[in-house]
Each structure stands twice: as structure tokens, then as C-alpha cells.
N, C-alpha and C positions, 0 to 999 in steps of 0.2 A: 304559521306558528303563532303569530300575534293574535289572530282571531281565536285560536284554541285557548290561548292563555286568558283572553278576555272572557270567553264563555265559561271556563272553569272558575274564574274569579267571580263572575256573576252568580254562578251556582253556589259557590261557597258563601258568598254574601247573602244569598237567599236563605240558605240553611241557618245562618246566624240570625237573620231576621225572624225566621219561623221560631227559632229557639227563644229569642227575646220576646216574641208575641205570646208564646206559651207561658211565659212567666207571669203574664197578666191575668191568668185564670185565678179564680178565687182561692183554691186550695194551694196553688203555687205561691200566691201572695202570703197566705198564712205560713207556709213553710219558710219563706224568706224572713218574715217577721220573727218566727221562732229561732231561725239561725242567728239573726241580729241580737235577739235576747240572750241566746247562749253565748254569743261573743261578748256581750256586755258583762254577763256573769263571770266568764273566764277572765276578763280584764280586771274586774273587782277582786276576784280571788287571787289573781297574780299580784295585785298591789298589796294584798295582805300577806301572802305566803313568801314573796320575794325577800323581804328583810329577814324573815326567820330562817329561810334557806341560806342566806348570806352569812348570818350569825353562826349557823350550824357548820358551814364550810370553814369559817375561821377557827372553830374548835377542833378541826381535823387537820392540823398543820403537819402531822407526821405521816400523812397518807402519801402514796406514790404520786409522782407528777402527772401520769396519764389519767389517774382517777380524778385528780383535782381539775384537770382540763375538761374532763367529761362533765363534772358538776358545773363548771363555768358555762359550758354550752347549754346544759339543762336550765341554768338560771336565766340565761339570755332568751331561751325559747320557752319559758315557763307558760306564757299566755297561750302559745300554740299547742303545747301539750295538754293544757287544761281544756282548750276548745275541742280538740279531737276526742278527749275522754268524755266530755259532756255531750257532744253532739251524737256520739255513738250510743250513749246512755239514753238520750232523747229518742233516737231511732228505735231502740229496743222497746221503749215504753209505748211509742206510737204504734208499732206493729202489734202490740198486745191489745190496744184499745180501739184501733180503727183499721181501715183497709190498707194493705201494703202500698197501693198506688198513691195514697195520700202522704206517704213519706218518701216518695221517689226522689224528690229534689234534695231532701236532707241526706239521703244515702249517697247521692252524687257529690254533695259538698263534703260529706264525711270521708269518702274515698279519696277525693282530691286533696283534702287537708292532711290525711294520713300519709299519702304519697309525698306531698311536699315536705312533711316533717321528716320522713325517712331520707329523702334526698338531701335535706339540709344537714342531717347528722352524718350521712355518708360522705358528703363532699368536704367535711371538715378534715378528712384524711389528706386532702390535697393541700400542700403548703403554699404553692404559688397562688397569690391572691387573684391575678388575672385569669389563670386557668381554672381556679375554683369557681369564680363567677360565671365563666363561660359554660362550664359543665353543669353548674346548678341551674342556670336559666334555660339551657337547652333541654335538660331533663324535665324541668317544670313545664315547659311549653309542650313537650311530647305527652306528658301525663295529662295535661289539660285537654289537648286535642283528642287523646285516646278516650278520655272519660266522656267527651261530648260526641264521640263517634265521627270525627272529622279527619282522622289520620289518612284514610285512603284518598279523599278529595284533595287534601293538602299535599300529599305525596305526588299525585298526578299533576297538580298545579306547578310544583317545584320542578318536576321532570320536564314539563313543557317549556320552562324557562331555560333554554339551552343555547349554546353557541356551537355551530358546526363548521369545521375547517377540514374539508375533504372527507376522509373517512373517520375523522376524529370528531366525537360529539361530547361536549362537556356541559352538563346541566347543573343547576343549583342543587338539586337533590344529590347528584353524584359528589359534588364538593362537600356538602354536609356529611354525607356518609363517609367520605375519605377522612375528613377531619375527626369525626367521631371514632371511627375504627382505629386510626393511627394514634389518637389520644389514648384509647383504651390499651392498645398494645404497648405504647411507650410507658404508660403507668405501670403495667404489669412488669415490663422489663426493668423499670426503675426500682420497684419493690424487690424483685428477684435479685437485682444487682446489689442492693443494700444488704439483703440477707446473706447472700453468698460472700460479699466482701467482708462482712463481720465474721463469718466462719473462717475465711482465709486469714484475716488479721489475727484471729485467736489461735491459729495453728503454730505450734512450736517446731514442726518439722521443716518449715521453710525459713530461709533467711529473710531479713527485712527487704532486701532488693527484690527477691523472687516474689515476695508477697505483693509489692507494688506492681511488678510486672504482671503477675497473674490477675490482679484486680483490673488493671488497664485493659488487658486482652479480654477479660470477661465482660467488662462494660461495653467495649467496642463490639464484641460478638453479639451480645444481647440486643443492643440498640439496632445494629445492622439487620439482625434476624427479625426484629419487630417491624422494621421499615419494609423489608421484603415481603414478609408474611401479610402485613397490612395491605400492601398494594395488590398482592395476589387475591386477598379476600374481597377487595373492591372489584376486581376483574380487570386490572390494568395489565396489559401485555408488557412484560419486562424486556422483551426483545426490542421494544421501541426505545429503550433507554441506552442502547448501544452507542448511538451517535452522541448522546449526552455524556456518557462515560469517556468517550474519546476526546470530547472537548474539554472535560475536566482534567484528563491526563495531560493534554497540551498546556492547559493553564498552569498545572502544577510544575511542568517543566520549565516554563518561562517566568511566570509571575510569582510563584510561591516556592522559590528555591530555598530561601532561608527557613521558611516554615517546615518544609519537608526535611531539610537538614537537621533542624532541631528535633523533629519527631524521631528520625532515624537515630540521632545521637542519644536521645532519651532511652530508646530500646537497647542500644549498645551498652549504655551505662548500667542499666538494670541487669543485663545478661552477664557482663564481665565482673560485676560486683566491686567495681573500683571505689565507688562511694555509695553510701546508703543513708537513710534517715537516721539522725543521731550522731553522725560523724562530725568531727571538728575539722574544718578545712580553712585554708587561706588561699585566695586567688587574687593576685595583684595586691592591692592594699586592703582588701576585704578579708576579715577574719571573723568566723562565726561557726555556728553549727547548723546542719541541714534539718529543716523542719519537714519538708515535703519534696518529693521528686515528682514533678508533673510531666505531662506529655511534651510540653514545649520548654519548660524552664525548671530550675531548682530554686526553692525558697530557702534563703540563708538568713538567719537571725543573728545579729551582733549584740554585744553586751551594752551598747548605748541605746538599745530599743529600736534600732532600724531593722527593716526587713528588705533584703536585696533579692531581686528576681534575676538570677543568672541564666542566660540562655544555655541550653544543653550543648550547643556547638562549642561554646567557650570552654566548657569543662572537658571536651574531647581534644580540642586543638591547643588549648593553653596549658601552662604549667600550673598544676594544682598541688598544694601541699596538704596531704591528708594526715592529720595528727593522730588519728585513731584507726588507720587502715589495718595494720597487722595486729596491734594490741592497743590497750588503753593507756599505756605508760608513755610519758613524755619527759625528756631530759632538757633542763634549762641550764644555761651558762651565765655566770656573773663574773665580770672582770673588774679587778680593783688593784690598787698599789699600796705598798707599805714602805716605811722608811728603811734605809740601809742599817740604821741603828737597832732595829727590832729583830728578835730571833725568828728566822723563817719557820723553824719547827713549831714555835708557839703560835705564830700567825696561822699556819695551816690547821693546827688542832682546834683553836678557838673559832676559826671560820666554819669548820664542819659542825661544831657544836652549836653555833649560832643559827645555822640553817635548820637544824632539827627542832628549834624552838617553835617553828610554825607547824601546825597540825596537818597541813596539806602536803608537807614534805615527807616522803616515804622513808621510814626507818628500815624497811626490809631491803631497800636498795640504798645503802648509806651514801651520804654525800662525800665527795672527794675534793681536795684542793691541791693544785699543782702550781709550781713556779713556771711561768712561761717566758721569762726573760729579765734582764737587768736593764732598766730604762735609764733615762737621763736623770730623773729625780727620784725614782722609786724602784723597788723590786716588784715586778708585775706578777700577779696571780690570777688564776681562773678557778672559780668555785662551781662545781657541777652537782646538781641534785635532781631527783626524780619526783614527778607528781603523776597522778592517774585520773585527774578530773580537769582536763583542759577547758571544759565548758565553763568552769568557774573563773576563767580569765588567766592571762599570763602576765600582764603588766602589774596587776595588783600583787601577785605572789612575789615577783621580782622586787617590788617596792618594799614588801614586808621583810624580805631577807636582807635587803640593803640596810633597812632600819635596825634589824637585829645585829648586823655587822657593826654598825655605828655604835650601838650601845655596848657591845662586847669589847670593841677596841678601846672605848673610853674607860671601861672597867679594868682593863689589863694594861693600860698605858701605851697602847699601840698607836702610833701617829700615822696619819695619812698625809704624805707630803704633797706639796704643790710646786709647780715650777718657780724657781727663784732666779732673778737676774741681778748681776752686779755691774754697776755703771761707774767708770773711772773717768775723771776729768784730767787731761794731760795739758800742762802749761808749756808751751813751746817757746816762751820768751817773747812772744810778739805783743805789741801794744793792743790794748782793748779799746775799741771805739764805742762810745756811748751813743 
């Protein structure tokens, strides 16, 4: 195998040498000089047009974001665009004034430059920088080899560079094909997943929990199908993966118990609709609203700006208070005391009126105030009122109602007693020692 690889490499190097030697012919040198001149003209025109294009872009601030991004790419690749346009114009002029063979090298350069430009614009759709660079340089290499007529020789060379283990043969060409095909299938699955996820999210026929579940199942199915179809397209026998799947299952049973438990718990949560994105919950000392239900955890945001990632298993096995499970209304209780000298009927009336002074307290469900007992120092009351926006916070609304009670009691002369102690000194007739 090593001898075959060396021979193919030598043949490929010989073709490169012959191509380089051909460039030294007089008309090829002329074409190279013409190409350099066209590149210089494109560079100068780019220096002149780039500021004007940038100023024109600034005057189009109301345009959609995708159009502005396209103009940014055009601005960055302005020299290449001008070079492609000028070199093709030069080719058409030379074909009119001289033999076609004397513009062969310019046609080759024009085709390669145009292909490079198309690849650069197309790969801008890939957001991952590493993946974008890999796809871009892979496509540029293939285009260059195809333009030079060296694709077959390069493919044979890469196919000869292989490792054989029994009946299994893995070559560099096979690895490149696998990476390319799987990348294409995964990109298609990703775009399809985004499009279908947007359609599902916009559907009013599904509950928020069912939307999340449908999106997760859709993404899993699409990427799994892309992986299987990609392997079949390469020619990999999927029956050889039976042993690997058994090993993965054994690993899941022993080492990934928590991960699998969280995954299953996430599916159960989405199916039984116990919690959903937007619900206000409290688990332990964490109080906040659910931003996202993931496959492994739920994202909960609190009013102090923190974001907690609660494992799905804790939401299943622990005690969770869902403030908005059945409806959006929440009742809050405030306990206070008033003096025995104050009229309890007056205290109850002004307490309910004080609660209604805050706009978050619902008037459709009027507040109520009840006596809960006769304490040591005061008559004990409980004030109950309803709100429908727990995401706005609970502590702050309690504080506002307490402040309203304070102001109302001051205005009506109602006193809030505090424990008082009376100390008596008893003289037993004994002598005092200093």
C-alpha cells in the first residue's frame, strides 16, 4: 500500500510540475500579467467604492436585518466581486480579439474566482465559525482541484491511504466523505428543525408543554434520521453497530442513571402538563418563573436576576408549589394586630380599603379581613387579597399593602400595640449590701 501511495503522490506531483511549467509559456505569462493587472484595478476600485457603499448603507437604517447583513458581506467581499466581474469582462474582450486558447488561463482563473465567491456567500449561512471555515476550505479545495482536473488522482491517493482491520477498511477518502455527507445531512436537519419548531411554536392548538415536547421529539427524530441516512449513504453497515448500541445501553444503565432519569422526568413533565413555560413556581427556597423546559433541566428565573437550572428529577420527586397551575390568580395573607381600644368593625373596613389602594390588588375579588384571635397585647387579624401577576413579585406587594395599612391606621387613629411588661420591686425588709 505504501508503494502505491508513493507512486500516486509522485504522479500527482508530476502533474503539478507540468502545470507550473506550462505557466512559463509566453501567452500564459501574458495572461498571468493581465490577471494581476485586473486584480490591481479591482483593488483600486474597491478602495474608491467601499466608503461610498458604507455611507449608502448608513442611510438605509430602516431596512430589515437580513438585508443589512447581506450588504455587510458585499462590502467585505467588494474586491473579490469586482475582480470576478472585471476578469470575465476581460475574457469576453479577449475572445473577440484573439484565439480562445490565448484566454484559457484567464477562463480558469475566472471560474475558480466565481466558485470561491459563491462558496463564501453560501457558507455565511452557517453560524458556527469552526464549521463554517471547515466547509468553506473543503469546498474551495475541491473546486480548485476540479478546475485543474486533479480530482480523480487526488481521490485515488486518499483512497490508498487506508487502515485495514480484518474485513474493515477505513481510508482517508472515506472519512472525508463521511464528514461531508453527515455535515450536509445535519445542516439540513437543523434548518428543517428550526422551520418546523417555529411553526409548532406559532400553533395555538397546542399547549405550551405540548409544544416543547413536540419540538424536542422532532429535533431528536430529525437528527437521528440524518445520522442513520448519512451512514447508509456512505455505505456503512448498520448491523455492525449492534455491539456498540449494547455497550451504550450498558453504560446508560450504570454510569448515566441520573442523566437518563432527568431525561425521562422531562418527558413526563411535558406529558402530564404539571408545569409549563411561564408558570410561577417555588421549589425549596427558590421562587421564580419558568423560562425554558430542557431535556435535562428546567430554567427558572428569579426576581433578583438569578437563573437556576433545576434538574427535572427534582421537579418530579420534590414538592413544587405551582402558583399558576390551575389559574393565574394568587391569594396572599397579611397578619397584623390592633389595640383592644379600637373598634374591630372599623379596623376590618379600613384594612380592606387600604389593600385596594394598590393597583395589583384585584377589585373583582374583594379583599376580606377577619379576626383570628385575642392575643396577649392585641386583637389579631388576617387580611386576604388576590393578585393575578405573581411574576411581578410577592414580597413587594406585601410590603406595599403593609405600608398602606400603616398610613390608614395613622389617619384613623388606630394603634398597633406592642408587648408591654410591668416590673415591680418588692422590699422584703432585708438589709441591702453595697
